[in-house]
N, CA, C, O and the ligand as a Tripos MOL2 file, in Angstrom:
@<TRIPOS>MOLECULE
protein
  237   235    60     0     0
PROTEIN
NO_CHARGES

@<TRIPOS>ATOM
      1 N         -87.2220  -45.7220  120.4720 N.3       1 MET1
      2 CA        -86.7920  -46.9600  120.8580 C.3       1 MET1
      3 C         -85.3450  -46.9920  120.9680 C.2       1 MET1
      4 O         -84.6690  -46.5700  120.0300 O.2       1 MET1
      5 N         -84.8080  -47.4450  122.0050 N.am      2 ALA2
      6 CA        -83.4840  -47.3900  122.1460 C.3       2 ALA2
      7 C         -82.9120  -48.7790  121.4200 C.2       2 ALA2
      8 O         -83.5490  -49.8320  121.4420 O.2       2 ALA2
      9 N         -81.7190  -48.6360  120.8250 N.am      3 THR3
     10 CA        -81.2120  -49.6840  120.1530 C.3       3 THR3
     11 C         -80.1630  -50.1930  121.3050 C.2       3 THR3
     12 O         -79.3850  -49.4640  121.9200 O.2       3 THR3
     13 N         -80.3020  -51.4640  121.4430 N.am      4 ARG4
     14 CA        -79.4530  -52.2970  122.2960 C.3       4 ARG4
     15 C         -78.2110  -52.6730  121.6460 C.2       4 ARG4
     16 O         -78.2570  -53.5280  120.7610 O.2       4 ARG4
     17 N         -77.0850  -52.1320  121.9800 N.am      5 LYS5
     18 CA        -75.8060  -52.6350  121.4010 C.3       5 LYS5
     19 C         -75.0810  -53.7720  122.1060 C.2       5 LYS5
     20 O         -74.8470  -53.6620  123.3090 O.2       5 LYS5
     21 N         -74.7390  -54.7740  121.4850 N.am      6 ASN6
     22 CA        -73.9550  -55.7660  122.1080 C.3       6 ASN6
     23 C         -72.5400  -55.1800  122.4020 C.2       6 ASN6
     24 O         -71.7450  -54.9220  121.4980 O.2       6 ASN6
     25 N         -72.2920  -54.9960  123.6570 N.am      7 THR7
     26 CA        -70.8310  -54.6120  123.9460 C.3       7 THR7
     27 C         -69.8100  -55.7050  124.2530 C.2       7 THR7
     28 O         -69.7300  -56.2950  125.3310 O.2       7 THR7
     29 N         -69.0460  -55.9070  123.1920 N.am      8 LYS8
     30 CA        -68.1370  -56.8890  123.5310 C.3       8 LYS8
     31 C         -66.9170  -56.6490  124.3110 C.2       8 LYS8
     32 O         -66.2280  -55.6680  124.0290 O.2       8 LYS8
     33 N         -66.5890  -57.4130  125.2320 N.am      9 PRO9
     34 CA        -65.5200  -57.0790  126.0230 C.3       9 PRO9
     35 C         -64.2420  -57.0980  125.2380 C.2       9 PRO9
     36 O         -63.9480  -58.0460  124.5100 O.2       9 PRO9
     37 N         -63.3910  -55.9050  125.4160 N.am     10 LYS10
     38 CA        -62.2150  -55.7910  124.6860 C.3      10 LYS10
     39 C         -61.1320  -56.7660  125.2130 C.2      10 LYS10
     40 O         -60.7760  -56.7990  126.3910 O.2      10 LYS10
     41 N         -60.7090  -57.4480  124.3660 N.am     11 SER11
     42 CA        -59.5870  -58.2770  124.6340 C.3      11 SER11
     43 C         -58.2000  -57.6960  124.1350 C.2      11 SER11
     44 O         -57.9100  -57.5420  122.9480 O.2      11 SER11
     45 N         -57.4280  -57.4110  125.1570 N.am     12 VAL12
     46 CA        -56.0320  -56.7630  124.9240 C.3      12 VAL12
     47 C         -55.0010  -57.7450  124.8800 C.2      12 VAL12
     48 O         -54.7940  -58.2870  125.9660 O.2      12 VAL12
     49 N         -54.3480  -58.0960  123.9940 N.am     13 PRO13
     50 CA        -53.1460  -59.0170  124.1170 C.3      13 PRO13
     51 C         -52.2240  -58.5610  125.2750 C.2      13 PRO13
     52 O         -51.8530  -57.4120  125.5180 O.2      13 PRO13
     53 N         -51.9630  -59.5940  125.8740 N.am     14 CYS14
     54 CA        -50.9380  -59.4350  127.0550 C.3      14 CYS14
     55 C         -49.5260  -58.9670  126.5780 C.2      14 CYS14
     56 O         -48.8690  -59.5790  125.7370 O.2      14 CYS14
     57 N         -49.1580  -57.9100  127.1510 N.am     15 SER15
     58 CA        -47.7550  -57.3560  126.8110 C.3      15 SER15
     59 C         -46.6940  -58.2870  127.1350 C.2      15 SER15
     60 O         -45.7570  -58.4060  126.3460 O.2      15 SER15
     61 N         -46.7350  -58.9760  128.2300 N.am     16 ASP16
     62 CA        -45.6860  -59.7670  128.6400 C.3      16 ASP16
     63 C         -45.5210  -60.8590  127.7510 C.2      16 ASP16
     64 O         -44.3570  -61.1450  127.4730 O.2      16 ASP16
     65 N         -46.4290  -61.5320  127.2450 N.am     17 CYS17
     66 CA        -46.2170  -62.6900  126.3420 C.3      17 CYS17
     67 C         -46.6430  -62.4880  124.8450 C.2      17 CYS17
     68 O         -46.5610  -63.3510  123.9710 O.2      17 CYS17
     69 N         -47.0670  -61.3250  124.7040 N.am     18 ASP18
     70 CA        -47.4150  -60.8070  123.4330 C.3      18 ASP18
     71 C         -48.6470  -61.6000  122.9530 C.2      18 ASP18
     72 O         -48.7720  -61.8550  121.7550 O.2      18 ASP18
     73 N         -49.5430  -61.9870  123.8460 N.am     19 GLY19
     74 CA        -50.7340  -62.6530  123.4840 C.3      19 GLY19
     75 C         -50.6590  -64.0770  123.3280 C.2      19 GLY19
     76 O         -51.6300  -64.6860  122.8790 O.2      19 GLY19
     77 N         -49.4790  -64.7370  123.6930 N.am     20 LYS20
     78 CA        -49.3060  -66.1230  123.5550 C.3      20 LYS20
     79 C         -49.7340  -66.8770  124.5650 C.2      20 LYS20
     80 O         -50.1560  -68.0180  124.3770 O.2      20 LYS20
     81 N         -49.6720  -66.3340  125.7060 N.am     21 GLY21
     82 CA        -50.0430  -67.1480  126.9210 C.3      21 GLY21
     83 C         -48.8890  -67.8680  127.6420 C.2      21 GLY21
     84 O         -48.9510  -68.3200  128.7850 O.2      21 GLY21
     85 N         -47.9530  -67.9070  126.9150 N.am     22 GLU22
     86 CA        -46.7250  -68.5630  127.5930 C.3      22 GLU22
     87 C         -45.3140  -67.8030  127.2190 C.2      22 GLU22
     88 O         -45.2130  -67.2670  126.1150 O.2      22 GLU22
     89 N         -44.4010  -67.7720  128.0090 N.am     23 ILE23
     90 CA        -43.2400  -67.1210  127.9640 C.3      23 ILE23
     91 C         -42.1230  -68.1070  127.9560 C.2      23 ILE23
     92 O         -42.2450  -69.2310  128.4420 O.2      23 ILE23
     93 N         -40.9640  -67.6390  127.3620 N.am     24 ALA24
     94 CA        -39.7600  -68.4400  127.1800 C.3      24 ALA24
     95 C         -38.8370  -68.0290  128.5070 C.2      24 ALA24
     96 O         -38.3660  -66.9050  128.6770 O.2      24 ALA24
     97 N         -38.6810  -69.0890  129.3610 N.am     25 GLU25
     98 CA        -37.9750  -68.6530  130.5050 C.3      25 GLU25
     99 C         -36.5860  -69.3060  130.4860 C.2      25 GLU25
    100 O         -36.4160  -70.4990  130.2350 O.2      25 GLU25
    101 N         -35.6540  -68.4790  130.7540 N.am     26 THR26
    102 CA        -34.3380  -69.0420  130.7440 C.3      26 THR26
    103 C         -33.8950  -69.8280  131.8830 C.2      26 THR26
    104 O         -33.9750  -69.3300  133.0060 O.2      26 THR26
    105 N         -33.4590  -70.9430  131.7270 N.am     27 VAL27
    106 CA        -33.2300  -71.8230  132.7930 C.3      27 VAL27
    107 C         -31.9580  -71.5510  133.5780 C.2      27 VAL27
    108 O         -30.8770  -71.4330  133.0030 O.2      27 VAL27
    109 N         -32.0930  -71.4510  134.9080 N.am     28 ARG28
    110 CA        -30.9750  -70.8910  135.5610 C.3      28 ARG28
    111 C         -30.3830  -72.2180  136.4450 C.2      28 ARG28
    112 O         -31.1680  -73.0600  136.8810 O.2      28 ARG28
    113 N         -29.1900  -72.2970  136.6230 N.am     29 VAL29
    114 CA        -28.6440  -73.3200  137.5930 C.3      29 VAL29
    115 C         -27.8000  -72.6370  138.5940 C.2      29 VAL29
    116 O         -27.3180  -71.5110  138.4750 O.2      29 VAL29
    117 N         -27.6710  -73.4780  139.6360 N.am     30 GLY30
    118 CA        -26.9120  -72.9620  140.7250 C.3      30 GLY30
    119 C         -27.7260  -72.0470  141.7440 C.2      30 GLY30
    120 O         -28.1900  -70.9860  141.3270 O.2      30 GLY30
    121 N         -27.8740  -72.3520  142.8000 N.am     31 ALA31
    122 CA        -28.6440  -71.5700  143.7430 C.3      31 ALA31
    123 C         -28.2020  -70.2640  144.0950 C.2      31 ALA31
    124 O         -28.9760  -69.3490  144.3750 O.2      31 ALA31
    125 N         -26.8180  -70.1610  144.0830 N.am     32 ARG32
    126 CA        -26.1970  -68.8020  144.5980 C.3      32 ARG32
    127 C         -25.8960  -67.8790  143.3610 C.2      32 ARG32
    128 O         -26.2310  -66.6970  143.2960 O.2      32 ARG32
    129 N         -25.2310  -68.5650  142.4050 N.am     33 LYS33
    130 CA        -24.7950  -67.7110  141.3230 C.3      33 LYS33
    131 C         -25.8960  -67.5420  140.4290 C.2      33 LYS33
    132 O         -25.9850  -66.4700  139.8310 O.2      33 LYS33
    133 N         -26.7970  -68.4850  140.2350 N.am     34 GLY34
    134 CA        -27.9740  -68.2110  139.2320 C.3      34 GLY34
    135 C         -27.4790  -68.1410  138.0300 C.2      34 GLY34
    136 O         -27.7790  -67.1490  137.3660 O.2      34 GLY34
    137 N         -26.6800  -69.0720  137.4950 N.am     35 ARG35
    138 CA        -26.0200  -68.8780  136.2500 C.3      35 ARG35
    139 C         -27.0150  -69.2400  135.2200 C.2      35 ARG35
    140 O         -27.6190  -70.3110  135.2780 O.2      35 ARG35
    141 N         -27.2070  -68.3460  134.2490 N.am     36 ALA36
    142 CA        -28.1870  -68.6280  133.0070 C.3      36 ALA36
    143 C         -27.6290  -69.5440  132.0440 C.2      36 ALA36
    144 O         -26.5240  -69.3570  131.5350 O.2      36 ALA36
    145 N         -28.4090  -70.5850  131.7700 N.am     37 THR37
    146 CA        -27.8070  -71.5120  130.7360 C.3      37 THR37
    147 C         -28.4330  -71.0800  129.4140 C.2      37 THR37
    148 O         -29.2180  -70.1340  129.3580 O.2      37 THR37
    149 N         -28.0590  -71.8090  128.3340 N.am     38 ASP38
    150 CA        -28.6510  -71.5170  127.0970 C.3      38 ASP38
    151 C         -30.0980  -72.0500  126.8250 C.2      38 ASP38
    152 O         -30.7630  -71.6890  125.8540 O.2      38 ASP38
    153 N         -30.5340  -72.9610  127.7920 N.am     39 ASN39
    154 CA        -31.6500  -73.4720  127.7170 C.3      39 ASN39
    155 C         -32.9040  -72.5840  128.0460 C.2      39 ASN39
    156 O         -32.8830  -71.6600  128.8590 O.2      39 ASN39
    157 N         -33.8270  -72.9160  127.4290 N.am     40 GLN40
    158 CA        -35.1370  -72.0800  127.5570 C.3      40 GLN40
    159 C         -36.3880  -73.0100  127.7160 C.2      40 GLN40
    160 O         -36.5250  -73.9800  126.9710 O.2      40 GLN40
    161 N         -37.2500  -72.7240  128.6390 N.am     41 GLN41
    162 CA        -38.3970  -73.5870  128.6710 C.3      41 GLN41
    163 C         -39.6010  -72.7490  128.6670 C.2      41 GLN41
    164 O         -39.6070  -71.6170  129.1500 O.2      41 GLN41
    165 N         -40.6220  -73.3050  128.1230 N.am     42 ALA42
    166 CA        -41.7550  -72.5230  127.9490 C.3      42 ALA42
    167 C         -42.4740  -72.5030  129.4710 C.2      42 ALA42
    168 O         -42.5820  -73.5280  130.1450 O.2      42 ALA42
    169 N         -42.8870  -71.3520  129.8530 N.am     43 ALA43
    170 CA        -43.5150  -71.3060  131.1080 C.3      43 ALA43
    171 C         -44.8290  -70.5240  130.9600 C.2      43 ALA43
    172 O         -44.9040  -69.6700  130.0760 O.2      43 ALA43
    173 N         -45.7640  -70.7400  131.6930 N.am     44 LEU44
    174 CA        -46.9670  -70.0970  131.6930 C.3      44 LEU44
    175 C         -46.9050  -68.7320  132.1380 C.2      44 LEU44
    176 O         -46.3870  -68.3830  133.1990 O.2      44 LEU44
    177 N         -47.5280  -67.8550  131.1730 N.am     45 CYS45
    178 CA        -47.3920  -66.4060  131.7030 C.3      45 CYS45
    179 C         -48.1330  -66.0650  132.8270 C.2      45 CYS45
    180 O         -49.3300  -66.3080  132.9850 O.2      45 CYS45
    181 N         -47.3960  -65.4990  133.6010 N.am     46 LEU46
    182 CA        -47.9830  -65.2190  135.1240 C.3      46 LEU46
    183 C         -48.9240  -63.9370  135.1650 C.2      46 LEU46
    184 O         -49.6930  -63.6700  136.0890 O.2      46 LEU46
    185 N         -48.7420  -63.2110  134.0420 N.am     47 THR47
    186 CA        -49.5360  -61.9840  133.8330 C.3      47 THR47
    187 C         -50.9560  -62.2260  133.4930 C.2      47 THR47
    188 O         -51.8670  -61.6090  134.0450 O.2      47 THR47
    189 N         -51.1410  -63.1280  132.5780 N.am     48 CYS48
    190 CA        -52.3760  -63.3670  132.0630 C.3      48 CYS48
    191 C         -52.8590  -64.8160  132.1900 C.2      48 CYS48
    192 O         -53.8860  -65.2520  131.6720 O.2      48 CYS48
    193 N         -52.0270  -65.4840  132.9150 N.am     49 TRP49
    194 CA        -52.2900  -67.0990  133.3660 C.3      49 TRP49
    195 C         -52.5020  -67.8330  131.9980 C.2      49 TRP49
    196 O         -53.3000  -68.7690  131.9360 O.2      49 TRP49
    197 N         -51.9700  -67.5220  131.1710 N.am     50 GLY50
    198 CA        -52.0190  -68.4070  129.8960 C.3      50 GLY50
    199 C         -53.1320  -68.0180  128.8630 C.2      50 GLY50
    200 O         -53.3140  -68.5870  127.7870 O.2      50 GLY50
    201 N         -53.8210  -66.9970  129.3380 N.am     51 THR51
    202 CA        -54.9820  -66.8010  128.4700 C.3      51 THR51
    203 C         -54.4690  -65.7780  127.3080 C.2      51 THR51
    204 O         -55.2270  -65.5600  126.3630 O.2      51 THR51
    205 N         -53.2480  -65.1740  127.3640 N.am     52 GLY52
    206 CA        -53.0050  -64.2490  126.3530 C.3      52 GLY52
    207 C         -53.6210  -62.9270  126.3400 C.2      52 GLY52
    208 O         -53.2900  -62.0160  125.5810 O.2      52 GLY52
    209 N         -54.5120  -62.8770  127.2010 N.am     53 ASN53
    210 CA        -55.1840  -61.4470  127.3240 C.3      53 ASN53
    211 C         -54.7720  -60.7460  128.4270 C.2      53 ASN53
    212 O         -54.6160  -61.3420  129.4920 O.2      53 ASN53
    213 N         -54.5430  -59.3910  128.3180 N.am     54 ALA54
    214 CA        -54.1390  -58.6730  129.4450 C.3      54 ALA54
    215 C         -55.2100  -58.5950  130.4050 C.2      54 ALA54
    216 O         -56.3660  -58.3720  130.0450 O.2      54 ALA54
    217 N         -54.8560  -58.7820  131.7100 N.am     55 PRO55
    218 CA        -55.7890  -58.6720  132.6130 C.3      55 PRO55
    219 C         -56.6530  -57.4510  132.7720 C.2      55 PRO55
    220 O         -56.1000  -56.3840  132.5050 O.2      55 PRO55
    221 N         -57.8530  -57.4160  133.1410 N.am     56 THR56
    222 CA        -58.5420  -56.1030  133.0880 C.3      56 THR56
    223 C         -59.0480  -55.9560  134.7070 C.2      56 THR56
    224 O         -59.1450  -56.8710  135.5260 O.2      56 THR56
    225 N         -59.2710  -54.8460  134.8590 N.am     57 ASP57
    226 CA        -59.5880  -54.5070  136.1500 C.3      57 ASP57
    227 C         -61.2280  -54.2750  136.2690 C.2      57 ASP57
    228 O         -61.7260  -53.5020  137.0880 O.2      57 ASP57
    229 N         -61.8810  -54.9580  135.4510 N.am     58 GLY58
    230 CA        -63.3920  -54.7970  135.2400 C.3      58 GLY58
    231 C         -64.0020  -55.1890  136.5910 C.2      58 GLY58
    232 O         -64.8330  -54.4680  137.1430 O.2      58 GLY58
    233 N         -63.5870  -56.3050  137.0940 N.am     59 GLU59
    234 CA        -64.5180  -56.9470  138.2840 C.3      59 GLU59
    235 C         -63.7210  -56.6650  139.6560 C.2      59 GLU59
    236 O         -64.1890  -57.0410  140.7310 O.2      59 GLU59
    237 ZN        -49.4010  -63.0460  129.2270 Zn       60 ZN60
@<TRIPOS>BOND
     1     1     2 1
     2     2     3 1
     3     3     4 2
     4     3     5 am
     5     5     6 1
     6     6     7 1
     7     7     8 2
     8     7     9 am
     9     9    10 1
    10    10    11 1
    11    11    12 2
    12    11    13 am
    13    13    14 1
    14    14    15 1
    15    15    16 2
    16    15    17 am
    17    17    18 1
    18    18    19 1
    19    19    20 2
    20    19    21 am
    21    21    22 1
    22    22    23 1
    23    23    24 2
    24    23    25 am
    25    25    26 1
    26    26    27 1
    27    27    28 2
    28    27    29 am
    29    29    30 1
    30    30    31 1
    31    31    32 2
    32    31    33 am
    33    33    34 1
    34    34    35 1
    35    35    36 2
    36    35    37 am
    37    37    38 1
    38    38    39 1
    39    39    40 2
    40    39    41 am
    41    41    42 1
    42    42    43 1
    43    43    44 2
    44    43    45 am
    45    45    46 1
    46    46    47 1
    47    47    48 2
    48    47    49 am
    49    49    50 1
    50    50    51 1
    51    51    52 2
    52    51    53 am
    53    53    54 1
    54    54    55 1
    55    55    56 2
    56    55    57 am
    57    57    58 1
    58    58    59 1
    59    59    60 2
    60    59    61 am
    61    61    62 1
    62    62    63 1
    63    63    64 2
    64    63    65 am
    65    65    66 1
    66    66    67 1
    67    67    68 2
    68    67    69 am
    69    69    70 1
    70    70    71 1
    71    71    72 2
    72    71    73 am
    73    73    74 1
    74    74    75 1
    75    75    76 2
    76    75    77 am
    77    77    78 1
    78    78    79 1
    79    79    80 2
    80    79    81 am
    81    81    82 1
    82    82    83 1
    83    83    84 2
    84    83    85 am
    85    85    86 1
    86    86    87 1
    87    87    88 2
    88    87    89 am
    89    89    90 1
    90    90    91 1
    91    91    92 2
    92    91    93 am
    93    93    94 1
    94    94    95 1
    95    95    96 2
    96    95    97 am
    97    97    98 1
    98    98    99 1
    99    99   100 2
   100    99   101 am
   101   101   102 1
   102   102   103 1
   103   103   104 2
   104   103   105 am
   105   105   106 1
   106   106   107 1
   107   107   108 2
   108   107   109 am
   109   109   110 1
   110   110   111 1
   111   111   112 2
   112   111   113 am
   113   113   114 1
   114   114   115 1
   115   115   116 2
   116   115   117 am
   117   117   118 1
   118   118   119 1
   119   119   120 2
   120   119   121 am
   121   121   122 1
   122   122   123 1
   123   123   124 2
   124   123   125 am
   125   125   126 1
   126   126   127 1
   127   127   128 2
   128   127   129 am
   129   129   130 1
   130   130   131 1
   131   131   132 2
   132   131   133 am
   133   133   134 1
   134   134   135 1
   135   135   136 2
   136   135   137 am
   137   137   138 1
   138   138   139 1
   139   139   140 2
   140   139   141 am
   141   141   142 1
   142   142   143 1
   143   143   144 2
   144   143   145 am
   145   145   146 1
   146   146   147 1
   147   147   148 2
   148   147   149 am
   149   149   150 1
   150   150   151 1
   151   151   152 2
   152   151   153 am
   153   153   154 1
   154   154   155 1
   155   155   156 2
   156   155   157 am
   157   157   158 1
   158   158   159 1
   159   159   160 2
   160   159   161 am
   161   161   162 1
   162   162   163 1
   163   163   164 2
   164   163   165 am
   165   165   166 1
   166   166   167 1
   167   167   168 2
   168   167   169 am
   169   169   170 1
   170   170   171 1
   171   171   172 2
   172   171   173 am
   173   173   174 1
   174   174   175 1
   175   175   176 2
   176   175   177 am
   177   177   178 1
   178   178   179 1
   179   179   180 2
   180   179   181 am
   181   181   182 1
   182   182   183 1
   183   183   184 2
   184   183   185 am
   185   185   186 1
   186   186   187 1
   187   187   188 2
   188   187   189 am
   189   189   190 1
   190   190   191 1
   191   191   192 2
   192   191   193 am
   193   193   194 1
   194   194   195 1
   195   195   196 2
   196   195   197 am
   197   197   198 1
   198   198   199 1
   199   199   200 2
   200   199   201 am
   201   201   202 1
   202   202   203 1
   203   203   204 2
   204   203   205 am
   205   205   206 1
   206   206   207 1
   207   207   208 2
   208   207   209 am
   209   209   210 1
   210   210   211 1
   211   211   212 2
   212   211   213 am
   213   213   214 1
   214   214   215 1
   215   215   216 2
   216   215   217 am
   217   217   218 1
   218   218   219 1
   219   219   220 2
   220   219   221 am
   221   221   222 1
   222   222   223 1
   223   223   224 2
   224   223   225 am
   225   225   226 1
   226   226   227 1
   227   227   228 2
   228   227   229 am
   229   229   230 1
   230   230   231 1
   231   231   232 2
   232   231   233 am
   233   233   234 1
   234   234   235 1
   235   235   236 2
@<TRIPOS>SUBSTRUCTURE
     1 MET1         2 RESIDUE 1 A MET
     2 ALA2         6 RESIDUE 1 A ALA
     3 THR3        10 RESIDUE 1 A THR
     4 ARG4        14 RESIDUE 1 A ARG
     5 LYS5        18 RESIDUE 1 A LYS
     6 ASN6        22 RESIDUE 1 A ASN
     7 THR7        26 RESIDUE 1 A THR
     8 LYS8        30 RESIDUE 1 A LYS
     9 PRO9        34 RESIDUE 1 A PRO
    10 LYS10       38 RESIDUE 1 A LYS
    11 SER11       42 RESIDUE 1 A SER
    12 VAL12       46 RESIDUE 1 A VAL
    13 PRO13       50 RESIDUE 1 A PRO
    14 CYS14       54 RESIDUE 1 A CYS
    15 SER15       58 RESIDUE 1 A SER
    16 ASP16       62 RESIDUE 1 A ASP
    17 CYS17       66 RESIDUE 1 A CYS
    18 ASP18       70 RESIDUE 1 A ASP
    19 GLY19       74 RESIDUE 1 A GLY
    20 LYS20       78 RESIDUE 1 A LYS
    21 GLY21       82 RESIDUE 1 A GLY
    22 GLU22       86 RESIDUE 1 A GLU
    23 ILE23       90 RESIDUE 1 A ILE
    24 ALA24       94 RESIDUE 1 A ALA
    25 GLU25       98 RESIDUE 1 A GLU
    26 THR26      102 RESIDUE 1 A THR
    27 VAL27      106 RESIDUE 1 A VAL
    28 ARG28      110 RESIDUE 1 A ARG
    29 VAL29      114 RESIDUE 1 A VAL
    30 GLY30      118 RESIDUE 1 A GLY
    31 ALA31      122 RESIDUE 1 A ALA
    32 ARG32      126 RESIDUE 1 A ARG
    33 LYS33      130 RESIDUE 1 A LYS
    34 GLY34      134 RESIDUE 1 A GLY
    35 ARG35      138 RESIDUE 1 A ARG
    36 ALA36      142 RESIDUE 1 A ALA
    37 THR37      146 RESIDUE 1 A THR
    38 ASP38      150 RESIDUE 1 A ASP
    39 ASN39      154 RESIDUE 1 A ASN
    40 GLN40      158 RESIDUE 1 A GLN
    41 GLN41      162 RESIDUE 1 A GLN
    42 ALA42      166 RESIDUE 1 A ALA
    43 ALA43      170 RESIDUE 1 A ALA
    44 LEU44      174 RESIDUE 1 A LEU
    45 CYS45      178 RESIDUE 1 A CYS
    46 LEU46      182 RESIDUE 1 A LEU
    47 THR47      186 RESIDUE 1 A THR
    48 CYS48      190 RESIDUE 1 A CYS
    49 TRP49      194 RESIDUE 1 A TRP
    50 GLY50      198 RESIDUE 1 A GLY
    51 THR51      202 RESIDUE 1 A THR
    52 GLY52      206 RESIDUE 1 A GLY
    53 ASN53      210 RESIDUE 1 A ASN
    54 ALA54      214 RESIDUE 1 A ALA
    55 PRO55      218 RESIDUE 1 A PRO
    56 THR56      222 RESIDUE 1 A THR
    57 ASP57      226 RESIDUE 1 A ASP
    58 GLY58      230 RESIDUE 1 A GLY
    59 GLU59      234 RESIDUE 1 A GLU
    60 ZN60       237 GROUP 0 **** ****
């Protein structure tokens, strides 16, 4: 009899946001100079779309 194992999908923490799902984005002002300010805003991590898990190539 074969034992059926439950294979849990591996969740790998996103390396871009360290598994937080969001990143601190530096606010820039000025269209041309793009001067960075001291302000930072939380932004959705575009790598994992806020899930905190690294995207897999499974599907
Ligand atoms: Zn991420």
